[in-house]
C-alpha positions as CSV (number, residue, x, y, z in Angstrom):
1,M,27.3,10.8,5.1
2,T,24.8,8.3,6.3
3,D,24.6,6.8,9.7
4,C,24.7,3.1,9.3
5,S,22.9,2.6,12.6
6,L,19.7,4.4,11.5
7,P,16.9,2.2,10.2
8,R,16.7,2.2,6.4
9,V,13.3,2.8,4.6
10,W,12.6,2.4,0.8
11,I,9.8,4.2,-0.7
12,I,9.0,2.8,-4.1
13,G,6.2,4.1,-6.4
14,S,5.1,6.0,-9.4
15,S,4.9,9.7,-10.2
16,L,3.4,10.5,-6.7
17,I,6.5,9.3,-4.9
18,S,8.7,11.1,-7.5
19,R,6.8,14.3,-7.0
20,L,6.9,14.1,-3.3
21,Q,10.8,13.7,-3.3
22,A,11.0,16.6,-5.8
23,H,8.8,18.8,-3.6
24,L,10.8,18.0,-0.5
25,G,14.1,19.0,-2.4
26,A,12.6,22.1,-4.0
27,F,11.6,23.5,-0.7
28,G,14.7,22.3,1.3
29,L,12.6,20.0,3.5
30,D,14.0,17.0,5.2
31,Q,14.2,14.0,2.7
32,N,13.8,11.8,5.7
33,L,10.4,13.3,6.6
34,G,11.6,14.2,10.0
35,L,12.0,10.6,11.1
36,D,15.0,9.1,12.7
37,C,15.8,7.0,9.7
38,Q,17.5,6.9,6.2
39,I,14.9,7.0,3.4
40,T,15.7,5.9,-0.1
41,W,13.3,7.2,-2.6
42,A,12.5,5.3,-5.8
43,G,9.7,7.1,-7.6
44,R,9.2,7.2,-11.3
45,G,6.4,8.5,-13.4
46,G,4.3,5.9,-15.1
47,R,5.7,3.0,-13.1
48,R,3.4,0.1,-13.1
49,W,3.1,-2.8,-10.8
50,E,4.5,-5.1,-13.5
51,Y,7.9,-3.3,-13.1
52,L,8.2,-3.9,-9.4
53,V,9.7,-7.3,-9.1
54,P,12.3,-6.7,-11.9
55,L,13.4,-3.6,-10.0
56,F,13.8,-5.6,-6.8
57,R,15.7,-8.4,-8.4
58,S,18.2,-5.8,-9.7
59,K,18.5,-4.0,-6.3
60,R,18.8,-7.4,-4.5
61,A,22.0,-7.9,-6.5
62,D,23.3,-4.4,-5.6
63,I,22.9,-4.4,-1.9
64,R,24.2,-6.3,1.1
65,D,21.7,-5.2,3.8
66,D,18.0,-5.4,3.5
67,P,16.0,-2.2,4.3
68,D,14.1,-2.3,7.5
69,V,10.9,-1.0,6.0
70,M,9.7,-0.9,2.4
71,V,6.8,1.2,1.4
72,I,5.2,0.2,-1.9
73,H,2.9,2.8,-3.6
74,L,2.1,1.1,-6.9
75,G,-0.8,-0.4,-8.7
76,G,-2.9,2.6,-9.9
77,N,-1.1,2.7,-13.3
78,S,-1.9,-1.0,-13.8
79,I,-5.6,-0.7,-13.3
80,G,-7.5,-0.8,-16.5
81,T,-4.5,-1.6,-18.8
82,Y,-4.6,-4.4,-21.4
83,G,-4.5,-7.8,-19.8
84,N,-5.0,-6.6,-16.2
85,T,-8.3,-7.8,-15.0
86,R,-9.1,-7.1,-11.3
87,I,-8.5,-10.9,-10.5
88,S,-5.3,-11.2,-12.6
89,L,-3.8,-8.0,-11.1
90,M,-4.6,-9.0,-7.6
91,R,-3.0,-12.5,-8.2
92,R,0.1,-10.9,-9.7
93,M,0.3,-8.4,-6.7
94,K,0.0,-11.2,-4.1
95,A,2.6,-13.4,-6.0
96,D,5.0,-10.5,-6.3
97,I,4.6,-9.5,-2.6
98,R,5.5,-13.1,-1.8
99,E,8.5,-13.0,-4.0
100,I,9.6,-9.6,-2.5
101,D,9.2,-11.2,1.1
102,L,11.6,-14.0,-0.1
103,L,14.1,-11.6,-1.7
104,F,14.1,-9.3,1.4
105,P,13.2,-11.5,4.4
106,K,14.3,-9.1,7.1
107,T,12.2,-6.2,5.7
108,K,8.8,-5.1,6.9
109,L,6.6,-4.6,3.9
110,M,3.9,-1.8,3.8
111,F,1.5,-1.3,0.9
112,S,0.2,2.3,0.4
113,D,-3.4,2.4,-0.8
114,I,-3.9,2.9,-4.6
115,L,-5.4,6.4,-4.7
116,P,-8.8,7.4,-6.4
117,R,-8.6,9.3,-9.7
118,W,-10.9,11.4,-11.8
119,N,-9.7,9.5,-15.0
120,W,-8.1,6.1,-15.2
121,R,-5.7,5.0,-17.9
122,G,-7.6,2.6,-20.2
123,Q,-11.0,4.1,-19.1
124,T,-13.5,3.6,-21.9
125,A,-16.7,4.1,-20.1
126,T,-18.0,7.7,-19.4
127,T,-17.4,7.1,-15.8
128,G,-14.6,5.2,-14.1
129,Y,-17.0,3.4,-11.6
130,G,-15.7,-0.1,-12.5
131,L,-12.1,0.9,-12.2
132,E,-12.8,2.7,-9.0
133,R,-14.4,-0.4,-7.6
134,T,-11.3,-2.4,-8.7
135,R,-9.1,0.0,-6.8
136,R,-11.0,-0.3,-3.6
137,R,-11.2,-4.1,-3.9
138,L,-7.5,-4.3,-4.5
139,N,-6.7,-2.1,-1.6
140,G,-8.9,-4.2,0.7
141,A,-7.4,-7.5,-0.7
142,M,-3.8,-6.2,-0.2
143,F,-4.6,-5.2,3.4
144,G,-5.9,-8.6,4.2
145,F,-3.2,-10.3,2.4
146,L,-0.4,-8.5,4.2
147,S,-2.0,-8.9,7.5
148,D,-2.3,-12.6,6.9
149,M,1.4,-12.6,6.0
150,D,2.1,-10.6,9.2
151,A,3.8,-8.1,6.9
152,G,1.4,-5.3,6.7
153,P,-0.5,-3.1,9.1
154,T,-1.6,-5.0,12.2
155,Q,-4.0,-2.4,13.6
156,E,-7.4,-2.2,12.0
157,V,-9.7,0.7,12.6
158,E,-13.3,0.2,11.5
159,G,-12.4,-2.2,8.7
160,R,-9.5,0.0,7.5
161,S,-5.8,-0.4,8.3
162,A,-3.9,2.2,10.3
163,C,-2.0,2.7,7.1
164,Q,-5.1,3.6,5.3
165,T,-6.5,5.9,8.0
166,E,-3.5,7.7,9.4
167,M,-3.8,10.5,6.8
168,G,-6.9,9.4,5.0
169,I,-4.7,7.9,2.2
170,G,-1.5,5.9,1.9
171,C,1.0,5.5,4.6
172,S,2.0,8.3,6.9
173,A,5.3,9.2,8.4
174,S,3.9,8.5,11.9
175,L,3.1,4.9,10.9
176,I,6.4,4.2,9.5
177,E,7.9,5.7,12.6
178,K,5.9,3.3,14.8
179,W,7.4,0.4,12.8
180,L,11.0,1.5,13.0
């Protein structure tokens, strides 16, 4: 039974989120990360940014109350795929965040950094330098965009958001807790 008075957090992402939830379950760890909240996990291997808005449109029809916080960890599987240049992906991500903000107006949005990889999908060069550069630029652009929307991390540390620096990567449980 869930406590309706607890803040609700959605964590949406690809295989990393799916694996984290599976790891927590396999070791009998707290699915709410020790926070005083109710976390709903929506991780799926291979999920790309392009699937985010359709997922939220379907969820919007199924729920009555908006989550308090939404953590989005997506984008890595979309870098380097056909039709996704750095500029087109950045524009799509910003447009989708705007739409999600309209779909869930009471929800605080958080973007978890796209993580570095040894090999990228669609990588044709011997090194992934260009794709790594795209990753870094997308992370910076999303931080600035969410800060301008007053939706993302508001604290900046040496040019990096608190969300990006708490654990070195992604969003930490302590940062989510600060926002609850």
